[in-house]
MILUMNU-663791 format. One record per residue (C-alpha): residue number from 1; x, y, z. Coordinates in nm, 2 decimals. Example, Ala and Ser with C-alpha at 12.3 -4.5 7.8 and 13.67 -1.06 7.14 Angstrom:
BEGIN
{resi 1&u 1.23&v -0.45&w 0.78} $
{resi 2&u 1.37&v -0.11&w 0.71} $
***
This chain:
BEGIN
{resi 1&u -3.21&v 1.92&w -8.22} $
{resi 2&u -3.32&v 1.57&w -8.12} $
{resi 3&u -3.22&v 1.28&w -8.34} $
{resi 4&u -3.41&v 0.95&w -8.38} $
{resi 5&u -3.19&v 0.66&w -8.50} $
{resi 6&u -3.39&v 0.37&w -8.65} $
{resi 7&u -3.18&v 0.06&w -8.71} $
{resi 8&u -3.34&v -0.19&w -8.96} $
{resi 9&u -3.59&v -0.11&w -9.23} $
{resi 10&u -3.77&v -0.44&w -9.27} $
{resi 11&u -4.14&v -0.51&w -9.33} $
{resi 12&u -4.27&v -0.37&w -9.01} $
{resi 13&u -4.08&v -0.04&w -9.02} $
{resi 14&u -4.28&v 0.13&w -9.29} $
{resi 15&u -4.55&v 0.28&w -9.07} $
{resi 16&u -4.31&v 0.35&w -8.79} $
{resi 17&u -4.10&v 0.56&w -9.02} $
{resi 18&u -4.39&v 0.75&w -9.18} $
{resi 19&u -4.55&v 0.83&w -8.84} $
{resi 20&u -4.23&v 0.96&w -8.69} $
{resi 21&u -4.17&v 1.17&w -9.01} $
{resi 22&u -4.50&v 1.35&w -8.94} $
{resi 23&u -4.40&v 1.40&w -8.58} $
{resi 24&u -4.05&v 1.52&w -8.68} $
{resi 25&u -4.21&v 1.80&w -8.89} $
{resi 26&u -4.40&v 1.93&w -8.59} $
{resi 27&u -4.12&v 1.90&w -8.33} $
{resi 28&u -3.82&v 1.97&w -8.56} $
{resi 29&u -3.65&v 1.63&w -8.50} $
{resi 30&u -3.40&v 1.46&w -8.73} $
{resi 31&u -3.45&v 1.10&w -8.83} $
{resi 32&u -3.18&v 0.86&w -8.95} $
{resi 33&u -3.27&v 0.51&w -9.08} $
{resi 34&u -3.00&v 0.25&w -9.14} $
{resi 35&u -3.02&v -0.09&w -9.30} $
{resi 36&u -2.77&v -0.32&w -9.48} $
{resi 37&u -2.99&v -0.29&w -9.80} $
{resi 38&u -3.00&v 0.07&w -9.91} $
{resi 39&u -3.28&v 0.00&w -10.16} $
{resi 40&u -3.50&v -0.12&w -9.87} $
{resi 41&u -3.44&v 0.20&w -9.68} $
{resi 42&u -3.50&v 0.44&w -9.97} $
{resi 43&u -3.84&v 0.29&w -10.05} $
{resi 44&u -3.96&v 0.36&w -9.70} $
{resi 45&u -3.83&v 0.71&w -9.62} $
{resi 46&u -3.91&v 1.06&w -9.74} $
{resi 47&u -3.71&v 1.38&w -9.74} $
{resi 48&u -3.56&v 1.50&w -9.51} $
{resi 49&u -3.52&v 1.16&w -9.34} $
{resi 50&u -3.16&v 1.05&w -9.38} $
{resi 51&u -3.10&v 0.70&w -9.51} $
{resi 52&u -2.77&v 0.52&w -9.47} $
{resi 53&u -2.61&v 0.18&w -9.52} $
{resi 54&u -2.57&v 0.00&w -9.18} $
{resi 55&u -2.39&v -0.32&w -9.07} $
{resi 56&u -2.47&v -0.43&w -8.72} $
{resi 57&u -2.14&v -0.63&w -8.72} $
{resi 58&u -1.95&v -0.31&w -8.76} $
{resi 59&u -1.90&v -0.21&w -8.40} $
{resi 60&u -1.74&v 0.12&w -8.48} $
{resi 61&u -2.03&v 0.23&w -8.70} $
{resi 62&u -2.28&v 0.12&w -8.44} $
{resi 63&u -2.10&v 0.32&w -8.16} $
{resi 64&u -2.08&v 0.63&w -8.38} $
{resi 65&u -2.44&v 0.62&w -8.49} $
{resi 66&u -2.58&v 0.56&w -8.14} $
{resi 67&u -2.35&v 0.83&w -7.99} $
{resi 68&u -2.50&v 1.09&w -8.23} $
{resi 69&u -2.86&v 1.00&w -8.16} $
{resi 70&u -3.10&v 1.11&w -7.89} $
{resi 71&u -3.32&v 0.79&w -7.90} $
{resi 72&u -3.25&v 0.46&w -8.06} $
{resi 73&u -3.52&v 0.23&w -8.21} $
{resi 74&u -3.40&v -0.12&w -8.30} $
{resi 75&u -3.60&v -0.29&w -8.58} $
{resi 76&u -3.32&v -0.55&w -8.63} $
{resi 77&u -3.37&v -0.92&w -8.58} $
{resi 78&u -3.41&v -0.99&w -8.20} $
{resi 79&u -3.07&v -1.15&w -8.16} $
{resi 80&u -2.90&v -0.82&w -8.23} $
{resi 81&u -3.09&v -0.61&w -7.97} $
{resi 82&u -2.84&v -0.68&w -7.69} $
{resi 83&u -2.56&v -0.54&w -7.91} $
{resi 84&u -2.76&v -0.22&w -7.97} $
{resi 85&u -2.85&v -0.21&w -7.60} $
{resi 86&u -2.48&v -0.23&w -7.50} $
{resi 87&u -2.39&v 0.05&w -7.73} $
{resi 88&u -2.68&v 0.26&w -7.59} $
{resi 89&u -2.55&v 0.20&w -7.24} $
{resi 90&u -2.20&v 0.31&w -7.33} $
{resi 91&u -2.34&v 0.63&w -7.50} $
{resi 92&u -2.61&v 0.70&w -7.24} $
{resi 93&u -2.90&v 0.67&w -7.49} $
{resi 94&u -3.25&v 0.53&w -7.44} $
{resi 95&u -3.38&v 0.25&w -7.66} $
{resi 96&u -3.71&v 0.10&w -7.79} $
{resi 97&u -3.78&v -0.24&w -7.96} $
{resi 98&u -4.10&v -0.43&w -8.06} $
{resi 99&u -3.93&v -0.76&w -7.97} $
{resi 100&u -3.97&v -0.98&w -7.66} $
{resi 101&u -3.75&v -0.86&w -7.37} $
{resi 102&u -3.44&v -1.08&w -7.37} $
{resi 103&u -3.27&v -1.21&w -7.05} $
{resi 104&u -2.96&v -1.01&w -7.16} $
{resi 105&u -3.15&v -0.68&w -7.17} $
{resi 106&u -3.33&v -0.76&w -6.84} $
{resi 107&u -2.99&v -0.80&w -6.68} $
{resi 108&u -2.90&v -0.44&w -6.78} $
{resi 109&u -3.19&v -0.30&w -6.56} $
{resi 110&u -2.96&v -0.17&w -6.28} $
{resi 111&u -2.72&v 0.01&w -6.51} $
{resi 112&u -3.01&v 0.15&w -6.72} $
{resi 113&u -3.16&v 0.29&w -6.39} $
{resi 114&u -2.83&v 0.43&w -6.27} $
{resi 115&u -2.78&v 0.62&w -6.59} $
{resi 116&u -3.14&v 0.75&w -6.60} $
{resi 117&u -3.22&v 0.58&w -6.93} $
{resi 118&u -3.54&v 0.43&w -7.06} $
{resi 119&u -3.54&v 0.09&w -7.23} $
{resi 120&u -3.88&v -0.02&w -7.36} $
{resi 121&u -3.93&v -0.36&w -7.52} $
{resi 122&u -4.24&v -0.54&w -7.65} $
{resi 123&u -4.40&v -0.23&w -7.78} $
{resi 124&u -4.54&v -0.37&w -8.11} $
{resi 125&u -4.85&v -0.57&w -8.18} $
{resi 126&u -4.81&v -0.91&w -8.01} $
{resi 127&u -4.62&v -0.84&w -7.79} $
{resi 128&u -4.74&v -0.48&w -7.75} $
{resi 129&u -5.10&v -0.38&w -7.82} $
{resi 130&u -5.20&v -0.71&w -7.66} $
{resi 131&u -5.03&v -0.61&w -7.34} $
{resi 132&u -5.16&v -0.26&w -7.33} $
{resi 133&u -5.53&v -0.34&w -7.43} $
{resi 134&u -5.54&v -0.63&w -7.18} $
{resi 135&u -5.39&v -0.44&w -6.89} $
{resi 136&u -5.62&v -0.14&w -6.94} $
{resi 137&u -5.92&v -0.37&w -6.89} $
{resi 138&u -5.77&v -0.58&w -6.61} $
{resi 139&u -5.69&v -0.26&w -6.41} $
{resi 140&u -6.03&v -0.13&w -6.47} $
{resi 141&u -6.20&v -0.45&w -6.35} $
{resi 142&u -5.97&v -0.45&w -6.04} $
{resi 143&u -6.02&v -0.08&w -5.96} $
{resi 144&u -6.40&v -0.13&w -5.97} $
{resi 145&u -6.36&v -0.40&w -5.70} $
{resi 146&u -6.45&v -0.70&w -5.91} $
{resi 147&u -6.28&v -1.04&w -5.89} $
{resi 148&u -6.11&v -1.16&w -6.21} $
{resi 149&u -6.16&v -1.53&w -6.26} $
{resi 150&u -6.04&v -1.58&w -6.62} $
{resi 151&u -5.83&v -1.41&w -6.89} $
{resi 152&u -5.79&v -1.54&w -7.25} $
{resi 153&u -5.62&v -1.35&w -7.54} $
{resi 154&u -5.58&v -1.44&w -7.90} $
{resi 155&u -5.41&v -1.26&w -8.19} $
{resi 156&u -5.38&v -1.34&w -8.56} $
{resi 157&u -5.22&v -1.20&w -8.87} $
{resi 158&u -5.41&v -1.33&w -9.17} $
{resi 159&u -5.51&v -1.24&w -9.53} $
{resi 160&u -5.80&v -0.98&w -9.56} $
{resi 161&u -6.13&v -1.12&w -9.69} $
{resi 162&u -6.10&v -0.92&w -10.02} $
{resi 163&u -5.76&v -1.09&w -10.09} $
{resi 164&u -5.86&v -1.43&w -9.96} $
{resi 165&u -5.83&v -1.65&w -10.27} $
{resi 166&u -5.72&v -1.99&w -10.13} $
{resi 167&u -5.88&v -2.27&w -9.93} $
{resi 168&u -5.65&v -2.22&w -9.63} $
{resi 169&u -5.78&v -1.86&w -9.60} $
{resi 170&u -5.42&v -1.77&w -9.51} $
{resi 171&u -5.11&v -1.59&w -9.64} $
{resi 172&u -4.78&v -1.50&w -9.47} $
{resi 173&u -4.81&v -1.15&w -9.33} $
{resi 174&u -4.50&v -1.17&w -9.10} $
{resi 175&u -4.20&v -1.40&w -9.05} $
{resi 176&u -4.28&v -1.73&w -9.23} $
{resi 177&u -4.03&v -1.92&w -9.02} $
{resi 178&u -4.22&v -1.83&w -8.70} $
{resi 179&u -4.54&v -1.95&w -8.86} $
{resi 180&u -4.40&v -2.29&w -8.97} $
{resi 181&u -4.23&v -2.34&w -8.63} $
{resi 182&u -4.53&v -2.22&w -8.42} $
{resi 183&u -4.55&v -2.43&w -8.11} $
{resi 184&u -4.25&v -2.64&w -8.20} $
{resi 185&u -4.11&v -2.83&w -8.01} $
{resi 186&u -4.37&v -2.76&w -7.74} $
{resi 187&u -4.54&v -2.81&w -7.51} $
{resi 188&u -4.80&v -2.53&w -7.48} $
{resi 189&u -4.87&v -2.45&w -7.12} $
{resi 190&u -5.15&v -2.25&w -6.95} $
{resi 191&u -5.37&v -2.26&w -6.65} $
{resi 192&u -5.74&v -2.36&w -6.66} $
{resi 193&u -5.98&v -2.36&w -6.37} $
{resi 194&u -5.68&v -2.35&w -6.13} $
{resi 195&u -5.50&v -2.64&w -6.29} $
{resi 196&u -5.18&v -2.61&w -6.50} $
{resi 197&u -5.24&v -2.78&w -6.84} $
{resi 198&u -4.99&v -2.89&w -7.10} $
{resi 199&u -5.05&v -2.97&w -7.47} $
{resi 200&u -4.77&v -3.16&w -7.63} $
{resi 201&u -4.67&v -3.03&w -7.98} $
{resi 202&u -4.82&v -3.35&w -8.13} $
{resi 203&u -5.17&v -3.25&w -8.02} $
{resi 204&u -5.14&v -2.87&w -8.03} $
{resi 205&u -5.34&v -2.83&w -8.35} $
{resi 206&u -5.62&v -3.07&w -8.24} $
{resi 207&u -5.70&v -2.87&w -7.93} $
{resi 208&u -5.87&v -2.55&w -8.06} $
{resi 209&u -6.13&v -2.30&w -7.95} $
{resi 210&u -6.38&v -2.12&w -8.17} $
{resi 211&u -6.48&v -1.75&w -8.15} $
{resi 212&u -6.68&v -1.49&w -8.34} $
{resi 213&u -6.52&v -1.14&w -8.37} $
{resi 214&u -6.77&v -0.87&w -8.46} $
{resi 215&u -6.73&v -0.74&w -8.81} $
{resi 216&u -6.47&v -1.00&w -8.90} $
{resi 217&u -6.64&v -1.34&w -8.87} $
{resi 218&u -6.55&v -1.68&w -8.72} $
{resi 219&u -6.20&v -1.79&w -8.61} $
{resi 220&u -6.03&v -2.08&w -8.44} $
{resi 221&u -5.75&v -2.04&w -8.19} $
{resi 222&u -5.47&v -2.27&w -8.08} $
{resi 223&u -5.26&v -2.23&w -7.77} $
{resi 224&u -4.94&v -2.03&w -7.76} $
{resi 225&u -4.63&v -2.20&w -7.62} $
{resi 226&u -4.62&v -2.04&w -7.28} $
{resi 227&u -4.92&v -1.86&w -7.12} $
{resi 228&u -4.79&v -1.91&w -6.76} $
{resi 229&u -4.53&v -1.62&w -6.79} $
{resi 230&u -4.82&v -1.37&w -6.83} $
{resi 231&u -4.94&v -1.46&w -6.48} $
{resi 232&u -4.65&v -1.26&w -6.33} $
{resi 233&u -4.64&v -1.00&w -6.61} $
{resi 234&u -5.01&v -0.91&w -6.58} $
{resi 235&u -5.02&v -0.97&w -6.20} $
{resi 236&u -5.27&v -1.25&w -6.24} $
{resi 237&u -5.16&v -1.46&w -5.94} $
{resi 238&u -5.46&v -1.65&w -5.81} $
{resi 239&u -5.67&v -1.61&w -6.13} $
{resi 240&u -5.79&v -1.96&w -6.22} $
{resi 241&u -5.77&v -1.94&w -6.60} $
{resi 242&u -5.50&v -1.77&w -6.81} $
{resi 243&u -5.47&v -1.87&w -7.17} $
{resi 244&u -5.32&v -1.71&w -7.48} $
{resi 245&u -5.34&v -1.83&w -7.84} $
{resi 246&u -5.31&v -1.76&w -8.21} $
{resi 247&u -5.60&v -1.71&w -8.45} $
{resi 248&u -5.67&v -1.87&w -8.78} $
{resi 249&u -5.98&v -1.93&w -8.99} $
{resi 250&u -6.17&v -2.25&w -8.92} $
{resi 251&u -6.02&v -2.56&w -9.08} $
{resi 252&u -5.66&v -2.43&w -9.09} $
{resi 253&u -5.55&v -2.62&w -8.78} $
{resi 254&u -5.69&v -2.96&w -8.89} $
{resi 255&u -5.50&v -2.93&w -9.22} $
{resi 256&u -5.18&v -2.80&w -9.06} $
{resi 257&u -5.18&v -3.09&w -8.82} $
{resi 258&u -5.11&v -3.32&w -9.11} $
{resi 259&u -4.77&v -3.16&w -9.16} $
{resi 260&u -4.71&v -3.18&w -8.79} $
{resi 261&u -4.79&v -3.55&w -8.78} $
{resi 262&u -4.58&v -3.62&w -9.09} $
{resi 263&u -4.28&v -3.46&w -8.93} $
{resi 264&u -4.26&v -3.19&w -9.19} $
{resi 265&u -4.23&v -2.91&w -8.93} $
{resi 266&u -3.93&v -3.05&w -8.76} $
{resi 267&u -3.63&v -2.82&w -8.75} $
{resi 268&u -3.38&v -3.04&w -8.56} $
{resi 269&u -3.20&v -3.21&w -8.86} $
{resi 270&u -3.10&v -3.16&w -9.22} $
{resi 271&u -3.24&v -3.37&w -9.50} $
{resi 272&u -2.99&v -3.51&w -9.75} $
{resi 273&u -2.97&v -3.38&w -10.10} $
{resi 274&u -3.26&v -3.13&w -10.03} $
{resi 275&u -3.16&v -2.89&w -10.31} $
{resi 276&u -3.24&v -3.16&w -10.57} $
{resi 277&u -3.56&v -3.28&w -10.39} $
{resi 278&u -3.90&v -3.22&w -10.55} $
{resi 279&u -4.21&v -3.12&w -10.34} $
{resi 280&u -4.35&v -3.47&w -10.41} $
{resi 281&u -4.03&v -3.64&w -10.29} $
{resi 282&u -4.03&v -3.43&w -9.98} $
{resi 283&u -4.38&v -3.55&w -9.88} $
{resi 284&u -4.30&v -3.91&w -9.99} $
{resi 285&u -3.99&v -3.92&w -9.77} $
{resi 286&u -4.22&v -3.93&w -9.46} $
{resi 287&u -4.46&v -4.20&w -9.59} $
{resi 288&u -4.45&v -4.58&w -9.60} $
{resi 289&u -4.31&v -4.76&w -9.90} $
{resi 290&u -4.55&v -4.92&w -10.15} $
{resi 291&u -4.46&v -5.05&w -10.49} $
{resi 292&u -4.78&v -4.91&w -10.67} $
{resi 293&u -4.96&v -4.66&w -10.44} $
{resi 294&u -4.92&v -4.30&w -10.54} $
{resi 295&u -4.79&v -4.04&w -10.29} $
{resi 296&u -5.14&v -3.89&w -10.27} $
{resi 297&u -5.30&v -4.23&w -10.19} $
{resi 298&u -5.04&v -4.31&w -9.93} $
{resi 299&u -5.09&v -3.97&w -9.76} $
{resi 300&u -5.47&v -3.99&w -9.76} $
{resi 301&u -5.47&v -4.34&w -9.63} $
{resi 302&u -5.21&v -4.26&w -9.36} $
{resi 303&u -5.44&v -3.98&w -9.22} $
{resi 304&u -5.78&v -4.15&w -9.30} $
{resi 305&u -5.88&v -3.86&w -9.53} $
{resi 306&u -6.20&v -3.93&w -9.72} $
{resi 307&u -6.23&v -3.86&w -10.10} $
{resi 308&u -6.47&v -3.58&w -10.04} $
{resi 309&u -6.28&v -3.41&w -9.75} $
{resi 310&u -6.20&v -3.04&w -9.79} $
{resi 311&u -5.85&v -3.13&w -9.67} $
{resi 312&u -5.77&v -3.28&w -10.01} $
{resi 313&u -5.83&v -2.94&w -10.19} $
{resi 314&u -5.62&v -2.76&w -9.92} $
{resi 315&u -5.33&v -3.00&w -9.96} $
{resi 316&u -5.34&v -3.02&w -10.34} $
{resi 317&u -5.37&v -2.64&w -10.37} $
{resi 318&u -5.04&v -2.60&w -10.19} $
{resi 319&u -4.86&v -2.79&w -10.47} $
{resi 320&u -4.71&v -3.04&w -10.23} $
{resi 321&u -4.75&v -3.32&w -10.49} $
{resi 322&u -4.58&v -3.13&w -10.77} $
{resi 323&u -4.25&v -3.23&w -10.93} $
{resi 324&u -4.11&v -2.88&w -10.88} $
{resi 325&u -3.78&v -2.87&w -10.71} $
{resi 326&u -3.76&v -2.74&w -10.35} $
{resi 327&u -3.44&v -2.55&w -10.41} $
{resi 328&u -3.32&v -2.54&w -10.05} $
{resi 329&u -2.97&v -2.65&w -9.98} $
{resi 330&u -2.91&v -2.84&w -9.65} $
{resi 331&u -3.27&v -2.78&w -9.54} $
{resi 332&u -3.44&v -2.91&w -9.23} $
{resi 333&u -3.80&v -3.04&w -9.29} $
{resi 334&u -3.93&v -2.71&w -9.16} $
{resi 335&u -3.71&v -2.50&w -9.39} $
{resi 336&u -3.81&v -2.71&w -9.69} $
{resi 337&u -4.18&v -2.68&w -9.60} $
{resi 338&u -4.14&v -2.30&w -9.56} $
{resi 339&u -3.99&v -2.28&w -9.91} $
{resi 340&u -4.28&v -2.47&w -10.06} $
{resi 341&u -4.54&v -2.26&w -9.87} $
{resi 342&u -4.37&v -1.93&w -9.97} $
{resi 343&u -4.46&v -2.01&w -10.33} $
{resi 344&u -4.83&v -2.01&w -10.25} $
{resi 345&u -4.88&v -1.80&w -9.93} $
{resi 346&u -4.67&v -1.50&w -10.02} $
{resi 347&u -4.86&v -1.17&w -9.99} $
{resi 348&u -4.86&v -1.02&w -10.34} $
{resi 349&u -4.83&v -0.64&w -10.41} $
{resi 350&u -5.21&v -0.59&w -10.44} $
{resi 351&u -5.30&v -0.82&w -10.15} $
{resi 352&u -5.43&v -0.68&w -9.83} $
{resi 353&u -5.37&v -0.84&w -9.49} $
{resi 354&u -5.57&v -0.83&w -9.17} $
{resi 355&u -5.48&v -0.83&w -8.80} $
{resi 356&u -5.74&v -0.94&w -8.54} $
{resi 357&u -5.71&v -0.95&w -8.16} $
{resi 358&u -5.96&v -1.08&w -7.91} $
{resi 359&u -5.96&v -1.08&w -7.53} $
{resi 360&u -6.20&v -1.24&w -7.29} $
{resi 361&u -6.22&v -1.14&w -6.93} $
{resi 362&u -6.44&v -1.33&w -6.67} $
{resi 363&u -6.50&v -1.18&w -6.34} $
{resi 364&u -6.75&v -1.18&w -6.04} $
{resi 365&u -6.93&v -0.85&w -6.00} $
{resi 366&u -6.85&v -0.71&w -5.65} $
{resi 367&u -7.21&v -0.58&w -5.60} $
{resi 368&u -7.44&v -0.84&w -5.75} $
{resi 369&u -7.22&v -1.15&w -5.72} $
{resi 370&u -7.30&v -1.23&w -6.08} $
{resi 371&u -7.05&v -1.39&w -6.32} $
{resi 372&u -6.97&v -1.15&w -6.60} $
{resi 373&u -6.80&v -1.21&w -6.93} $
{resi 374&u -6.64&v -0.92&w -7.11} $
{resi 375&u -6.49&v -0.95&w -7.46} $
{resi 376&u -6.27&v -0.68&w -7.62} $
{resi 377&u -6.18&v -0.71&w -7.99} $
{resi 378&u -5.99&v -0.52&w -8.26} $
{resi 379&u -5.95&v -0.58&w -8.63} $
{resi 380&u -5.75&v -0.38&w -8.89} $
{resi 381&u -5.75&v -0.43&w -9.27} $
{resi 382&u -5.42&v -0.33&w -9.44} $
{resi 383&u -5.37&v -0.16&w -9.77} $
{resi 384&u -5.19&v -0.26&w -10.09} $
{resi 385&u -4.83&v -0.22&w -10.18} $
{resi 386&u -4.68&v -0.34&w -9.85} $
{resi 387&u -4.88&v -0.10&w -9.64} $
{resi 388&u -4.99&v -0.39&w -9.43} $
{resi 389&u -5.20&v -0.40&w -9.11} $
{resi 390&u -4.91&v -0.59&w -8.96} $
{resi 391&u -4.67&v -0.30&w -9.03} $
{resi 392&u -4.93&v -0.06&w -8.90} $
{resi 393&u -4.99&v -0.24&w -8.57} $
{resi 394&u -4.63&v -0.32&w -8.51} $
{resi 395&u -4.49&v 0.02&w -8.61} $
{resi 396&u -4.74&v 0.27&w -8.47} $
{resi 397&u -4.70&v 0.17&w -8.10} $
{resi 398&u -4.33&v 0.21&w -8.14} $
{resi 399&u -4.36&v 0.54&w -8.31} $
{resi 400&u -4.61&v 0.68&w -8.06} $
{resi 401&u -4.39&v 0.56&w -7.76} $
{resi 402&u -4.08&v 0.73&w -7.92} $
{resi 403&u -4.27&v 1.06&w -7.97} $
{resi 404&u -4.41&v 1.05&w -7.62} $
{resi 405&u -4.06&v 0.99&w -7.47} $
{resi 406&u -3.90&v 1.27&w -7.68} $
{resi 407&u -4.18&v 1.51&w -7.57} $
{resi 408&u -4.11&v 1.42&w -7.20} $
{resi 409&u -4.46&v 1.27&w -7.17} $
{resi 410&u -4.31&v 0.94&w -7.06} $
{resi 411&u -4.06&v 1.01&w -6.77} $
{resi 412&u -3.96&v 0.67&w -6.66} $
{resi 413&u -3.61&v 0.52&w -6.61} $
{resi 414&u -3.54&v 0.15&w -6.62} $
{resi 415&u -3.62&v -0.15&w -6.84} $
{resi 416&u -3.99&v -0.19&w -6.92} $
{resi 417&u -4.26&v -0.36&w -7.12} $
{resi 418&u -4.58&v -0.16&w -7.17} $
{resi 419&u -4.79&v -0.30&w -6.88} $
{resi 420&u -4.80&v 0.02&w -6.67} $
{resi 421&u -5.04&v 0.31&w -6.70} $
{resi 422&u -4.78&v 0.57&w -6.77} $
{resi 423&u -4.70&v 0.39&w -7.09} $
{resi 424&u -5.02&v 0.22&w -7.21} $
{resi 425&u -5.27&v 0.49&w -7.14} $
{resi 426&u -5.12&v 0.76&w -7.37} $
{resi 427&u -5.02&v 0.51&w -7.63} $
{resi 428&u -5.37&v 0.35&w -7.65} $
{resi 429&u -5.52&v 0.70&w -7.66} $
{resi 430&u -5.31&v 0.79&w -7.97} $
{resi 431&u -5.38&v 0.46&w -8.13} $
{resi 432&u -5.75&v 0.52&w -8.09} $
{resi 433&u -5.72&v 0.85&w -8.28} $
{resi 434&u -5.54&v 0.66&w -8.56} $
{resi 435&u -5.82&v 0.41&w -8.59} $
{resi 436&u -5.70&v 0.12&w -8.38} $
{resi 437&u -6.01&v 0.08&w -8.15} $
{resi 438&u -6.13&v -0.20&w -7.93} $
{resi 439&u -6.50&v -0.29&w -7.92} $
{resi 440&u -6.63&v -0.43&w -7.59} $
{resi 441&u -6.92&v -0.66&w -7.52} $
{resi 442&u -7.05&v -0.76&w -7.18} $
{resi 443&u -7.26&v -1.06&w -7.09} $
{resi 444&u -7.39&v -1.10&w -6.74} $
{resi 445&u -7.42&v -1.48&w -6.70} $
{resi 446&u -7.66&v -1.50&w -6.41} $
{resi 447&u -7.93&v -1.28&w -6.57} $
***
């Protein structure tokens, strides 16, 4: 009997586990799920899935669990994946993760090949569904003989419209630390019309693009840190424009830029006496001294914010001027800001989240010579009680890839990300059956 070992039962594991439980019934597989918090595991598994307490620092336990598995899925924090990968190599076991492929795992390529194993990274949402959906269209454009001239891709995890009750139109749907540190310390880099461009962190949230996604409305996008690495990954050498970014609702970036300019997103030093600091004192610590001006007046003057600006409502709604204590010991500005935001942006039990993805492909038609713009978009609304769109879109690709591998429908050896047909075609086909569908729209510009 084949055994699937899932290490880590965090927010994104719920749908992964439930999908594999359904597959296990059909194929008579065993599933074991381990996490340091047994309560976290129990609330996500159903009988006969086996839940157990797991400590990644316990090397004997790790070796024993991996040795008794057929396939290992690591949902642990990314820094622990190399430890799991080493254990998999020792026990001759294949491994999947949703995280970015680390240099340490890339260096294992030869040994993974020699042992006939399959290591698949970046098989989640972003990275994951973004790779697969983009590569499928890029390959189609190439196979039809057209010349690709531009590729842009944006993804966002946001609050669903029915749970959107704040002026930022945003709540945390994944790791809040990554949201606060997005783009820091910079720069963002990409290629535009054949020229490499850089956006320093200090200007990142001022350089935004707008787009409409059918069925989901209007969004703005800011540049991700490094779009250049996708030139090699997607084999886009010679393509004049390659740009990847993150989606938010219009107005978010302008307001967020105030925190960036203040220095409130800096993660390079610790603020003194932070556990006793109030929200108001935190903001005031970045502003000029004045014997009579309030913190609000100083902030609005510093950023030339008019009295009727929507930015005032956004900032005041966050509670940044309150006398509530921050409650973070030895916190960097970024950590303190995260703690303040968590009080307002936390996704509540009855809230629903939303995931949106949008690609744009520009190419020259091989027959007519016309310039063509093709957009491909996807949007998913989550459910209540932690059944988020984020968990769905991160967990399902992992679960599908695991099932395909165990059924011998993926017969690859080596270290991969899902940018080849043998992986992305069957995974996307199954995602389509489960409701994750991309809509395409074509505009021929010369007509």
